[in-house]
Backbone bond lengths (Angstrom), bond angles and torsions (degrees), N, CA, C in turn:
res aa  C-N    CA-C-N  psi(-1)  N-CA   C-N-CA  omega(-1)  CA-C   N-CA-C  phi
1 M - - - 1.463 - - 1.486 109.01 -
2 S 1.357 118.24 146.48 1.462 118.57 177.94 1.501 112.10 -148.45
3 S 1.212 121.96 153.77 1.440 125.64 -179.89 1.491 110.70 -70.20
4 V 1.323 117.26 140.86 1.408 121.21 -179.15 1.556 112.24 -114.06
5 G 1.309 114.05 7.03 1.432 118.24 179.26 1.498 115.65 176.65
6 S 1.272 125.77 160.14 1.445 124.97 179.95 1.489 107.83 62.89
7 S 1.460 108.61 -160.71 1.486 115.94 -179.83 1.548 103.33 -153.36
8 I 1.401 110.09 144.49 1.461 114.14 -179.96 1.521 114.87 -68.95
9 S 1.338 114.59 -9.67 1.446 118.93 170.78 1.513 117.44 -73.00
10 E 1.315 109.04 -8.24 1.525 118.06 179.81 1.421 110.47 -105.82
11 H 1.330 122.68 35.93 1.442 130.94 -171.74 1.592 104.01 -79.75
12 D 1.295 115.19 160.45 1.444 131.14 176.78 1.638 103.77 -56.40
13 R 1.332 116.44 146.13 1.412 118.19 176.09 1.492 111.85 -72.18
14 E 1.283 117.83 -21.60 1.383 122.66 176.12 1.641 118.53 -55.66
15 F 1.284 112.15 -27.94 1.481 121.24 179.11 1.524 109.23 -91.11
16 D 1.325 111.65 144.73 1.539 115.35 -179.70 1.510 105.61 -91.41
17 L 1.367 117.29 -35.57 1.465 118.94 -176.70 1.589 111.07 -142.68
18 V 1.279 117.21 130.73 1.530 117.89 173.91 1.502 107.43 -125.45
19 H 1.437 113.97 128.89 1.414 117.92 174.12 1.422 110.38 -159.66
20 W 1.350 122.03 157.63 1.444 127.94 -178.53 1.558 106.79 -75.35
21 A 1.372 114.11 136.31 1.329 121.95 176.09 1.537 115.16 -147.20
22 R 1.296 120.21 145.99 1.408 122.12 173.24 1.571 115.48 -64.51
23 S 1.186 121.47 150.81 1.544 121.58 -168.70 1.603 106.55 -60.26
24 G 1.272 124.41 -34.43 1.508 121.53 -179.63 1.506 110.20 -64.67
25 E 1.284 119.04 -38.95 1.512 125.28 -174.35 1.510 100.89 -76.17
26 A 1.432 124.90 -41.31 1.414 123.43 -178.33 1.517 111.45 -63.43
27 L 1.363 116.81 -39.73 1.394 122.92 177.12 1.454 117.11 -52.37
28 Q 1.428 111.38 -41.91 1.480 121.05 178.18 1.503 113.76 -73.34
29 T 1.335 113.09 -17.73 1.442 117.34 -176.28 1.532 117.82 -99.58
30 L 1.253 114.39 -30.06 1.472 124.94 -175.77 1.647 107.64 -66.41
31 T 1.320 114.94 141.50 1.451 116.56 -175.53 1.463 113.99 -116.51
32 Y 1.356 120.28 -17.07 1.412 122.78 175.11 1.469 113.23 -98.16
33 K 1.355 116.16 132.51 1.447 123.29 -177.52 1.570 114.11 -54.73
34 N 1.290 116.55 -41.91 1.442 118.87 179.27 1.539 110.88 -65.66
35 E 1.224 124.45 -28.36 1.475 127.20 173.60 1.506 109.96 -69.58
36 V 1.333 115.25 -46.96 1.476 118.21 177.53 1.456 111.55 -59.94
37 S 1.323 116.74 -44.33 1.482 118.98 176.11 1.505 117.63 -56.84
38 I 1.390 111.43 -48.15 1.492 116.19 176.50 1.523 115.03 -57.55
39 L 1.472 112.31 -43.32 1.436 118.73 -179.34 1.624 109.62 -63.98
40 K 1.203 118.02 -40.99 1.461 126.67 178.77 1.489 109.07 -56.11
41 K 1.338 114.56 -53.04 1.500 123.08 179.41 1.547 110.98 -61.47
42 A 1.252 117.05 -40.13 1.425 122.21 -179.30 1.496 111.99 -68.40
43 A 1.311 114.64 -41.90 1.495 120.52 176.37 1.461 110.58 -67.08
44 K 1.312 125.25 -35.96 1.391 124.04 177.47 1.611 110.32 -70.88
45 M 1.269 117.70 -38.67 1.498 120.28 175.70 1.603 112.00 -61.78
46 M 1.406 112.58 -46.43 1.430 115.61 175.82 1.426 116.73 -62.29
47 S 1.328 115.50 -40.68 1.541 114.97 175.79 1.502 115.85 -66.39
48 A 1.348 121.59 -12.72 1.317 124.80 176.07 1.479 113.88 -91.50
49 M 1.387 118.37 -10.27 1.503 123.43 176.09 1.451 110.03 -74.59
50 P 1.418 115.45 151.50 1.422 121.02 170.09 1.495 114.61 -57.86
51 K 1.272 119.71 148.85 1.535 121.89 -174.08 1.521 111.17 -52.94
52 G 1.245 123.97 -38.10 1.559 129.08 -176.63 1.540 105.85 -64.07
53 G 1.320 123.34 -15.81 1.417 123.95 -178.76 1.565 112.08 85.59
54 E 1.269 119.99 5.43 1.427 124.39 176.50 1.463 112.59 -74.24
55 N 1.279 117.32 137.01 1.470 124.72 -178.61 1.552 105.03 -79.85
56 V 1.323 115.64 138.34 1.458 123.44 -175.27 1.537 111.59 -98.63
57 D 1.292 120.89 8.55 1.480 123.54 -175.71 1.538 113.73 -59.38
């Protein structure tokens, strides 16, 4: 995964820390159930995508 714009140093003041992480690491780090649920859904959707990252819609 890579950034496509801006910089993580320009994150919202509401966050203490912003960094890129693989989904497994993020699942161990997240503390809110709704964030965990969203990440799990996103990971499932991404794993169903073709390897080239192209959307099949």
